[in-house]
A tleap script that builds the chain and sets N, CA, C and O, in Angstrom:
source leaprc.protein.ff14SB
mol = sequence {
  NMET HIE ILE ASN GLU PHE ALA LYS MET ASN
  HIE GLU ARG SER VAL LYS HIE ASP ALA GLN
  LYS ILE PHE ASN TRP GLU TYR TYR ALA ILE
  ALA ILE GLY GLY GLU ALA GLY GLU LEU LEU
  ASN VAL LEU LYS LYS THR LYS ARG GLY ASP
  PHE PRO LEU ASN LYS ALA ALA LEU ALA GLU
  GLU THR ALA ASP ILE ILE THR TYR ALA PHE
  LEU LEU LEU SER GLU LEU GLY VAL ASP HIE
  GLU GLN ILE ILE LEU GLU LYS PHE GLU LYS
  VAL ASN LYS ARG LEU ASP ALA GLY GLY PHE
  SER ALA ARG CPRO
}
set mol.1.N position { -6.631 -9.684 5.191 }
set mol.1.CA position { -7.335 -10.105 4.000 }
set mol.1.C position { -6.673 -11.374 3.457 }
set mol.1.O position { -5.447 -11.487 3.443 }
set mol.2.N position { -7.476 -12.304 3.022 }
set mol.2.CA position { -6.966 -13.546 2.448 }
set mol.2.C position { -6.732 -13.389 0.947 }
set mol.2.O position { -7.290 -12.499 0.305 }
set mol.3.N position { -5.912 -14.255 0.416 }
set mol.3.CA position { -5.548 -14.192 -0.997 }
set mol.3.C position { -6.778 -14.188 -1.897 }
set mol.3.O position { -6.892 -13.353 -2.795 }
set mol.4.N position { -7.694 -15.115 -1.661 }
set mol.4.CA position { -8.856 -15.210 -2.544 }
set mol.4.C position { -9.786 -14.007 -2.409 }
set mol.4.O position { -10.489 -13.660 -3.359 }
set mol.5.N position { -9.796 -13.371 -1.247 }
set mol.5.CA position { -10.595 -12.149 -1.083 }
set mol.5.C position { -10.021 -11.025 -1.952 }
set mol.5.O position { -10.758 -10.312 -2.633 }
set mol.6.N position { -8.694 -10.882 -1.914 }
set mol.6.CA position { -8.054 -9.876 -2.758 }
set mol.6.C position { -8.313 -10.183 -4.229 }
set mol.6.O position { -8.624 -9.286 -5.012 }
set mol.7.N position { -8.183 -11.444 -4.595 }
set mol.7.CA position { -8.386 -11.843 -5.994 }
set mol.7.C position { -9.783 -11.471 -6.476 }
set mol.7.O position { -9.941 -10.962 -7.586 }
set mol.8.N position { -10.786 -11.718 -5.658 }
set mol.8.CA position { -12.161 -11.399 -6.026 }
set mol.8.C position { -12.351 -9.895 -6.176 }
set mol.8.O position { -12.942 -9.434 -7.153 }
set mol.9.N position { -11.856 -9.141 -5.220 }
set mol.9.CA position { -11.976 -7.687 -5.245 }
set mol.9.C position { -11.250 -7.109 -6.471 }
set mol.9.O position { -11.763 -6.207 -7.133 }
set mol.10.N position { -10.087 -7.621 -6.757 }
set mol.10.CA position { -9.279 -7.186 -7.889 }
set mol.10.C position { -10.008 -7.465 -9.207 }
set mol.10.O position { -10.078 -6.604 -10.083 }
set mol.11.N position { -10.548 -8.676 -9.332 }
set mol.11.CA position { -11.253 -9.061 -10.549 }
set mol.11.C position { -12.514 -8.227 -10.742 }
set mol.11.O position { -12.805 -7.786 -11.855 }
set mol.12.N position { -13.261 -8.009 -9.665 }
set mol.12.CA position { -14.486 -7.206 -9.763 }
set mol.12.C position { -14.175 -5.784 -10.221 }
set mol.12.O position { -14.912 -5.216 -11.027 }
set mol.13.N position { -13.095 -5.213 -9.716 }
set mol.13.CA position { -12.700 -3.865 -10.149 }
set mol.13.C position { -12.354 -3.849 -11.634 }
set mol.13.O position { -12.725 -2.922 -12.354 }
set mol.14.N position { -11.650 -4.870 -12.085 }
set mol.14.CA position { -11.259 -4.942 -13.485 }
set mol.14.C position { -12.480 -5.056 -14.399 }
set mol.14.O position { -12.562 -4.367 -15.416 }
set mol.15.N position { -13.420 -5.917 -14.042 }
set mol.15.CA position { -14.637 -6.100 -14.835 }
set mol.15.C position { -15.438 -4.795 -14.879 }
set mol.15.O position { -15.956 -4.408 -15.926 }
set mol.16.N position { -15.528 -4.138 -13.747 }
set mol.16.CA position { -16.283 -2.885 -13.656 }
set mol.16.C position { -15.744 -1.822 -14.611 }
set mol.16.O position { -16.518 -1.037 -15.159 }
set mol.17.N position { -14.446 -1.787 -14.814 }
set mol.17.CA position { -13.813 -0.744 -15.619 }
set mol.17.C position { -13.429 -1.217 -17.018 }
set mol.17.O position { -12.598 -0.597 -17.681 }
set mol.18.N position { -14.026 -2.300 -17.458 }
set mol.18.CA position { -13.719 -2.855 -18.780 }
set mol.18.C position { -14.902 -2.663 -19.724 }
set mol.18.O position { -15.504 -3.635 -20.182 }
set mol.19.N position { -15.229 -1.409 -20.010 }
set mol.19.CA position { -16.385 -1.101 -20.862 }
set mol.19.C position { -16.242 -1.686 -22.263 }
set mol.19.O position { -17.237 -2.064 -22.882 }
set mol.20.N position { -15.011 -1.763 -22.767 }
set mol.20.CA position { -14.784 -2.278 -24.125 }
set mol.20.C position { -14.606 -3.793 -24.172 }
set mol.20.O position { -14.456 -4.369 -25.249 }
set mol.21.N position { -14.623 -4.434 -23.011 }
set mol.21.CA position { -14.483 -5.894 -22.909 }
set mol.21.C position { -13.192 -6.390 -23.581 }
set mol.21.O position { -13.204 -7.350 -24.352 }
set mol.22.N position { -12.088 -5.713 -23.267 }
set mol.22.CA position { -10.806 -6.116 -23.849 }
set mol.22.C position { -9.909 -6.848 -22.862 }
set mol.22.O position { -8.892 -7.422 -23.250 }
set mol.23.N position { -10.285 -6.830 -21.584 }
set mol.23.CA position { -9.430 -7.464 -20.581 }
set mol.23.C position { -9.711 -8.966 -20.563 }
set mol.23.O position { -10.811 -9.400 -20.219 }
set mol.24.N position { -8.707 -9.745 -20.936 }
set mol.24.CA position { -8.808 -11.198 -20.914 }
set mol.24.C position { -7.447 -11.766 -20.508 }
set mol.24.O position { -6.534 -11.014 -20.167 }
set mol.25.N position { -7.317 -13.059 -20.544 }
set mol.25.CA position { -6.075 -13.675 -20.077 }
set mol.25.C position { -4.875 -13.204 -20.888 }
set mol.25.O position { -3.795 -13.016 -20.327 }
set mol.26.N position { -5.038 -13.009 -22.202 }
set mol.26.CA position { -3.922 -12.534 -23.027 }
set mol.26.C position { -3.511 -11.114 -22.621 }
set mol.26.O position { -2.325 -10.805 -22.509 }
set mol.27.N position { -4.502 -10.270 -22.408 }
set mol.27.CA position { -4.232 -8.892 -21.993 }
set mol.27.C position { -3.438 -8.886 -20.687 }
set mol.27.O position { -2.452 -8.160 -20.557 }
set mol.28.N position { -3.871 -9.692 -19.728 }
set mol.28.CA position { -3.199 -9.718 -18.428 }
set mol.28.C position { -1.787 -10.292 -18.533 }
set mol.28.O position { -0.882 -9.822 -17.844 }
set mol.29.N position { -1.586 -11.295 -19.380 }
set mol.29.CA position { -0.244 -11.852 -19.569 }
set mol.29.C position { 0.691 -10.795 -20.162 }
set mol.29.O position { 1.838 -10.670 -19.734 }
set mol.30.N position { 0.206 -10.042 -21.137 }
set mol.30.CA position { 0.991 -8.961 -21.730 }
set mol.30.C position { 1.285 -7.887 -20.688 }
set mol.30.O position { 2.400 -7.371 -20.612 }
set mol.31.N position { 0.279 -7.560 -19.891 }
set mol.31.CA position { 0.451 -6.534 -18.857 }
set mol.31.C position { 1.513 -6.946 -17.844 }
set mol.31.O position { 2.287 -6.105 -17.387 }
set mol.32.N position { 1.561 -8.226 -17.488 }
set mol.32.CA position { 2.591 -8.713 -16.566 }
set mol.32.C position { 3.975 -8.445 -17.163 }
set mol.32.O position { 4.882 -7.981 -16.472 }
set mol.33.N position { 4.120 -8.744 -18.452 }
set mol.33.CA position { 5.392 -8.491 -19.122 }
set mol.33.C position { 5.771 -7.015 -19.110 }
set mol.33.O position { 6.931 -6.664 -18.893 }
set mol.34.N position { 4.788 -6.159 -19.343 }
set mol.34.CA position { 5.044 -4.722 -19.316 }
set mol.34.C position { 5.481 -4.244 -17.951 }
set mol.34.O position { 6.418 -3.455 -17.829 }
set mol.35.N position { 4.802 -4.721 -16.925 }
set mol.35.CA position { 5.155 -4.320 -15.561 }
set mol.35.C position { 6.515 -4.875 -15.157 }
set mol.35.O position { 7.271 -4.209 -14.450 }
set mol.36.N position { 6.830 -6.091 -15.600 }
set mol.36.CA position { 8.160 -6.651 -15.317 }
set mol.36.C position { 9.233 -5.800 -15.995 }
set mol.36.O position { 10.312 -5.587 -15.442 }
set mol.37.N position { 8.925 -5.318 -17.196 }
set mol.37.CA position { 9.846 -4.415 -17.885 }
set mol.37.C position { 10.066 -3.131 -17.103 }
set mol.37.O position { 11.192 -2.638 -17.023 }
set mol.38.N position { 9.002 -2.584 -16.524 }
set mol.38.CA position { 9.137 -1.371 -15.719 }
set mol.38.C position { 10.005 -1.628 -14.489 }
set mol.38.O position { 10.829 -0.789 -14.125 }
set mol.39.N position { 9.824 -2.776 -13.851 }
set mol.39.CA position { 10.653 -3.153 -12.707 }
set mol.39.C position { 12.124 -3.233 -13.126 }
set mol.39.O position { 13.005 -2.705 -12.447 }
set mol.40.N position { 12.370 -3.896 -14.241 }
set mol.40.CA position { 13.745 -4.036 -14.729 }
set mol.40.C position { 14.340 -2.687 -15.130 }
set mol.40.O position { 15.542 -2.472 -14.974 }
set mol.41.N position { 13.516 -1.784 -15.642 }
set mol.41.CA position { 14.003 -0.465 -16.016 }
set mol.41.C position { 14.480 0.317 -14.791 }
set mol.41.O position { 15.495 1.011 -14.849 }
set mol.42.N position { 13.745 0.201 -13.686 }
set mol.42.CA position { 14.183 0.837 -12.441 }
set mol.42.C position { 15.535 0.251 -12.019 }
set mol.42.O position { 16.439 0.988 -11.623 }
set mol.43.N position { 15.668 -1.066 -12.106 }
set mol.43.CA position { 16.935 -1.710 -11.732 }
set mol.43.C position { 18.071 -1.295 -12.666 }
set mol.43.O position { 19.195 -1.066 -12.219 }
set mol.44.N position { 17.775 -1.200 -13.959 }
set mol.44.CA position { 18.790 -0.786 -14.938 }
set mol.44.C position { 19.317 0.602 -14.605 }
set mol.44.O position { 20.526 0.831 -14.575 }
set mol.45.N position { 18.395 1.523 -14.357 }
set mol.45.CA position { 18.800 2.900 -14.066 }
set mol.45.C position { 19.545 2.998 -12.743 }
set mol.45.O position { 20.433 3.836 -12.588 }
set mol.46.N position { 19.189 2.147 -11.792 }
set mol.46.CA position { 19.908 2.108 -10.523 }
set mol.46.C position { 21.317 1.572 -10.745 }
set mol.46.O position { 22.293 2.121 -10.233 }
set mol.47.N position { 21.408 0.498 -11.512 }
set mol.47.CA position { 22.703 -0.154 -11.747 }
set mol.47.C position { 23.683 0.765 -12.466 }
set mol.47.O position { 24.877 0.752 -12.166 }
set mol.48.N position { 23.187 1.565 -13.415 }
set mol.48.CA position { 24.106 2.440 -14.146 }
set mol.48.C position { 24.378 3.747 -13.402 }
set mol.48.O position { 25.163 4.576 -13.864 }
set mol.49.N position { 23.725 3.932 -12.242 }
set mol.49.CA position { 24.040 5.065 -11.394 }
set mol.49.C position { 23.190 6.300 -11.586 }
set mol.49.O position { 23.549 7.371 -11.097 }
set mol.50.N position { 22.059 6.183 -12.294 }
set mol.50.CA position { 21.186 7.344 -12.496 }
set mol.50.C position { 20.616 7.850 -11.181 }
set mol.50.O position { 20.442 9.055 -10.995 }
set mol.51.N position { 20.323 6.924 -10.264 }
set mol.51.CA position { 19.811 7.287 -8.944 }
set mol.51.C position { 20.035 6.109 -8.005 }
set mol.51.O position { 20.245 4.982 -8.454 }
set mol.52.N position { 19.989 6.373 -6.689 }
set mol.52.CA position { 20.190 5.275 -5.730 }
set mol.52.C position { 19.009 4.303 -5.754 }
set mol.52.O position { 17.930 4.616 -6.258 }
set mol.53.N position { 19.242 3.144 -5.206 }
set mol.53.CA position { 18.197 2.120 -5.140 }
set mol.53.C position { 16.936 2.704 -4.514 }
set mol.53.O position { 16.978 3.284 -3.430 }
set mol.54.N position { 15.824 2.544 -5.206 }
set mol.54.CA position { 14.540 3.059 -4.742 }
set mol.54.C position { 13.643 1.864 -4.439 }
set mol.54.O position { 12.937 1.365 -5.315 }
set mol.55.N position { 13.681 1.416 -3.198 }
set mol.55.CA position { 12.905 0.236 -2.801 }
set mol.55.C position { 11.407 0.463 -2.966 }
set mol.55.O position { 10.673 -0.473 -3.284 }
set mol.56.N position { 10.948 1.687 -2.756 }
set mol.56.CA position { 9.516 1.978 -2.910 }
set mol.56.C position { 9.088 1.780 -4.366 }
set mol.56.O position { 8.014 1.237 -4.623 }
set mol.57.N position { 9.909 2.210 -5.310 }
set mol.57.CA position { 9.584 2.026 -6.728 }
set mol.57.C position { 9.599 0.545 -7.097 }
set mol.57.O position { 8.736 0.079 -7.841 }
set mol.58.N position { 10.572 -0.188 -6.580 }
set mol.58.CA position { 10.629 -1.626 -6.836 }
set mol.58.C position { 9.406 -2.328 -6.258 }
set mol.58.O position { 8.829 -3.206 -6.900 }
set mol.59.N position { 9.016 -1.945 -5.056 }
set mol.59.CA position { 7.843 -2.553 -4.424 }
set mol.59.C position { 6.582 -2.247 -5.217 }
set mol.59.O position { 5.728 -3.115 -5.393 }
set mol.60.N position { 6.464 -1.011 -5.696 }
set mol.60.CA position { 5.277 -0.626 -6.457 }
set mol.60.C position { 5.178 -1.410 -7.763 }
set mol.60.O position { 4.101 -1.888 -8.119 }
set mol.61.N position { 6.281 -1.541 -8.469 }
set mol.61.CA position { 6.256 -2.309 -9.721 }
set mol.61.C position { 5.975 -3.785 -9.450 }
set mol.61.O position { 5.274 -4.439 -10.223 }
set mol.62.N position { 6.521 -4.307 -8.356 }
set mol.62.CA position { 6.255 -5.700 -7.984 }
set mol.62.C position { 4.781 -5.898 -7.664 }
set mol.62.O position { 4.192 -6.910 -8.043 }
set mol.63.N position { 4.185 -4.936 -6.969 }
set mol.63.CA position { 2.752 -5.009 -6.663 }
set mol.63.C position { 1.924 -4.999 -7.952 }
set mol.63.O position { 0.920 -5.704 -8.049 }
set mol.64.N position { 2.344 -4.200 -8.940 }
set mol.64.CA position { 1.645 -4.199 -10.234 }
set mol.64.C position { 1.702 -5.580 -10.883 }
set mol.64.O position { 0.702 -6.065 -11.412 }
set mol.65.N position { 2.865 -6.204 -10.841 }
set mol.65.CA position { 3.023 -7.545 -11.417 }
set mol.65.C position { 2.092 -8.532 -10.719 }
set mol.65.O position { 1.404 -9.314 -11.374 }
set mol.66.N position { 2.074 -8.491 -9.400 }
set mol.66.CA position { 1.228 -9.405 -8.625 }
set mol.66.C position { -0.247 -9.160 -8.931 }
set mol.66.O position { -1.016 -10.109 -9.087 }
set mol.67.N position { -0.640 -7.900 -9.017 }
set mol.67.CA position { -2.035 -7.566 -9.306 }
set mol.67.C position { -2.463 -8.134 -10.656 }
set mol.67.O position { -3.527 -8.742 -10.766 }
set mol.68.N position { -1.638 -7.939 -11.678 }
set mol.68.CA position { -1.963 -8.500 -12.998 }
set mol.68.C position { -1.914 -10.028 -12.984 }
set mol.68.O position { -2.717 -10.678 -13.653 }
set mol.69.N position { -0.985 -10.601 -12.232 }
set mol.69.CA position { -0.914 -12.063 -12.143 }
set mol.69.C position { -2.195 -12.624 -11.529 }
set mol.69.O position { -2.697 -13.660 -11.963 }
set mol.70.N position { -2.713 -11.943 -10.531 }
set mol.70.CA position { -3.969 -12.371 -9.918 }
set mol.70.C position { -5.123 -12.263 -10.908 }
set mol.70.O position { -6.003 -13.123 -10.936 }
set mol.71.N position { -5.120 -11.211 -11.716 }
set mol.71.CA position { -6.175 -11.082 -12.737 }
set mol.71.C position { -6.067 -12.207 -13.763 }
set mol.71.O position { -7.082 -12.742 -14.208 }
set mol.72.N position { -4.843 -12.564 -14.136 }
set mol.72.CA position { -4.654 -13.672 -15.071 }
set mol.72.C position { -5.173 -14.974 -14.469 }
set mol.72.O position { -5.859 -15.742 -15.144 }
set mol.73.N position { -4.852 -15.223 -13.212 }
set mol.73.CA position { -5.352 -16.431 -12.554 }
set mol.73.C position { -6.879 -16.441 -12.499 }
set mol.73.O position { -7.501 -17.490 -12.667 }
set mol.74.N position { -7.478 -15.282 -12.267 }
set mol.74.CA position { -8.950 -15.191 -12.264 }
set mol.74.C position { -9.508 -15.578 -13.628 }
set mol.74.O position { -10.474 -16.336 -13.723 }
set mol.75.N position { -8.890 -15.050 -14.683 }
set mol.75.CA position { -9.352 -15.360 -16.041 }
set mol.75.C position { -9.179 -16.842 -16.364 }
set mol.75.O position { -9.956 -17.408 -17.134 }
set mol.76.N position { -8.168 -17.464 -15.780 }
set mol.76.CA position { -7.942 -18.895 -16.012 }
set mol.76.C position { -8.872 -19.757 -15.166 }
set mol.76.O position { -8.951 -20.970 -15.357 }
set mol.77.N position { -9.574 -19.126 -14.232 }
set mol.77.CA position { -10.573 -19.836 -13.444 }
set mol.77.C position { -10.014 -20.744 -12.370 }
set mol.77.O position { -10.633 -21.747 -12.015 }
set mol.78.N position { -8.849 -20.400 -11.851 }
set mol.78.CA position { -8.251 -21.241 -10.813 }
set mol.78.C position { -8.415 -20.592 -9.449 }
set mol.78.O position { -8.629 -19.384 -9.343 }
set mol.79.N position { -8.311 -21.402 -8.416 }
set mol.79.CA position { -8.310 -20.921 -7.045 }
set mol.79.C position { -6.912 -20.383 -6.763 }
set mol.79.O position { -5.936 -21.133 -6.762 }
set mol.80.N position { -6.826 -19.087 -6.526 }
set mol.80.CA position { -5.537 -18.427 -6.366 }
set mol.80.C position { -4.706 -19.032 -5.242 }
set mol.80.O position { -3.540 -19.377 -5.434 }
set mol.81.N position { -5.310 -19.157 -4.081 }
set mol.81.CA position { -4.585 -19.674 -2.926 }
set mol.81.C position { -4.106 -21.104 -3.181 }
set mol.81.O position { -2.966 -21.445 -2.867 }
set mol.82.N position { -4.962 -21.921 -3.740 }
set mol.82.CA position { -4.615 -23.319 -3.989 }
set mol.82.C position { -3.450 -23.437 -4.969 }
set mol.82.O position { -2.512 -24.194 -4.722 }
set mol.83.N position { -3.500 -22.703 -6.071 }
set mol.83.CA position { -2.447 -22.837 -7.080 }
set mol.83.C position { -1.115 -22.320 -6.551 }
set mol.83.O position { -0.063 -22.881 -6.860 }
set mol.84.N position { -1.156 -21.248 -5.752 }
set mol.84.CA position { 0.078 -20.717 -5.175 }
set mol.84.C position { 0.681 -21.711 -4.186 }
set mol.84.O position { 1.889 -21.945 -4.197 }
set mol.85.N position { -0.154 -22.292 -3.335 }
set mol.85.CA position { 0.349 -23.270 -2.367 }
set mol.85.C position { 0.847 -24.536 -3.053 }
set mol.85.O position { 1.861 -25.101 -2.645 }
set mol.86.N position { 0.143 -24.988 -4.093 }
set mol.86.CA position { 0.590 -26.179 -4.836 }
set mol.86.C position { 1.956 -25.935 -5.474 }
set mol.86.O position { 2.833 -26.797 -5.426 }
set mol.87.N position { 2.129 -24.761 -6.069 }
set mol.87.CA position { 3.413 -24.442 -6.703 }
set mol.87.C position { 4.505 -24.308 -5.652 }
set mol.87.O position { 5.636 -24.744 -5.872 }
set mol.88.N position { 4.177 -23.712 -4.516 }
set mol.88.CA position { 5.137 -23.575 -3.420 }
set mol.88.C position { 5.631 -24.952 -2.983 }
set mol.88.O position { 6.830 -25.160 -2.797 }
set mol.89.N position { 4.710 -25.877 -2.823 }
set mol.89.CA position { 5.073 -27.235 -2.406 }
set mol.89.C position { 5.882 -27.957 -3.482 }
set mol.89.O position { 6.803 -28.713 -3.170 }
set mol.90.N position { 5.540 -27.725 -4.735 }
set mol.90.CA position { 6.282 -28.345 -5.846 }
set mol.90.C position { 7.748 -27.884 -5.821 }
set mol.90.O position { 8.663 -28.688 -6.001 }
set mol.91.N position { 7.952 -26.598 -5.598 }
set mol.91.CA position { 9.317 -26.065 -5.515 }
set mol.91.C position { 10.019 -26.608 -4.276 }
set mol.91.O position { 11.206 -26.928 -4.329 }
set mol.92.N position { 9.294 -26.714 -3.158 }
set mol.92.CA position { 9.888 -27.297 -1.947 }
set mol.92.C position { 10.435 -28.690 -2.225 }
set mol.92.O position { 11.539 -29.027 -1.798 }
set mol.93.N position { 9.658 -29.500 -2.943 }
set mol.93.CA position { 10.097 -30.865 -3.257 }
set mol.93.C position { 11.361 -30.848 -4.105 }
set mol.93.O position { 12.268 -31.652 -3.892 }
set mol.94.N position { 11.419 -29.917 -5.080 }
set mol.94.CA position { 12.623 -29.806 -5.912 }
set mol.94.C position { 13.824 -29.412 -5.081 }
set mol.94.O position { 14.906 -29.981 -5.225 }
set mol.95.N position { 13.629 -28.438 -4.211 }
set mol.95.CA position { 14.739 -27.993 -3.366 }
set mol.95.C position { 15.202 -29.102 -2.439 }
set mol.95.O position { 16.403 -29.294 -2.250 }
set mol.96.N position { 14.258 -29.835 -1.859 }
set mol.96.CA position { 14.597 -30.950 -0.990 }
set mol.96.C position { 15.306 -32.082 -1.746 }
set mol.96.O position { 16.067 -32.853 -1.161 }
set mol.97.N position { 15.041 -32.165 -3.055 }
set mol.97.CA position { 15.665 -33.204 -3.882 }
set mol.97.C position { 17.029 -32.772 -4.430 }
set mol.97.O position { 17.683 -33.532 -5.145 }
set mol.98.N position { 17.449 -31.565 -4.098 }
set mol.98.CA position { 18.779 -31.171 -4.531 }
set mol.98.C position { 18.873 -29.846 -5.245 }
set mol.98.O position { 19.972 -29.451 -5.636 }
set mol.99.N position { 17.803 -29.154 -5.431 }
set mol.99.CA position { 17.886 -27.831 -6.041 }
set mol.99.C position { 16.857 -27.600 -7.112 }
set mol.99.O position { 16.053 -28.481 -7.418 }
set mol.100.N position { 16.880 -26.400 -7.689 }
set mol.100.CA position { 15.881 -26.025 -8.694 }
set mol.100.C position { 15.964 -26.887 -9.952 }
set mol.100.O position { 14.948 -27.141 -10.599 }
set mol.101.N position { 17.167 -27.335 -10.299 }
set mol.101.CA position { 17.310 -28.114 -11.521 }
set mol.101.C position { 16.906 -29.579 -11.340 }
set mol.101.O position { 16.724 -30.300 -12.321 }
set mol.102.N position { 16.767 -30.014 -10.097 }
set mol.102.CA position { 16.364 -31.399 -9.826 }
set mol.102.C position { 14.885 -31.580 -10.138 }
set mol.102.O position { 14.067 -30.705 -9.855 }
set mol.103.N position { 14.561 -32.696 -10.708 }
set mol.103.CA position { 13.160 -33.023 -11.008 }
set mol.103.C position { 12.777 -34.292 -10.272 }
set mol.103.O position { 13.377 -35.347 -10.482 }
set mol.104.N position { 11.753 -34.186 -9.388 }
set mol.104.CA position { 11.353 -35.387 -8.623 }
set mol.104.C position { 10.750 -36.450 -9.520 }
set mol.104.O position { 10.363 -37.516 -9.041 }
savepdb mol mol.pdb
quit
């Protein structure tokens, strides 16, 4: 499956289940923050020794973040694949210029 195919399928599912019409770019941005918090909570509990590293839980929370990020991109009306590749190349240029702090 290609990135834009997943994005379309993801967005269609969200629209279908949004009877109250509350899902918008702000909602998705907040949801990303919530899911990132859940990911960090798993790491916190692992770090303090509550349980061993659970890669499956980390992967699941990461997938939630990506899913919401794709919904946010859909709401912003951008081509998912294009924006991801453009950003990837932008970071490549920074790294080639000396690192993340370098600005071309």
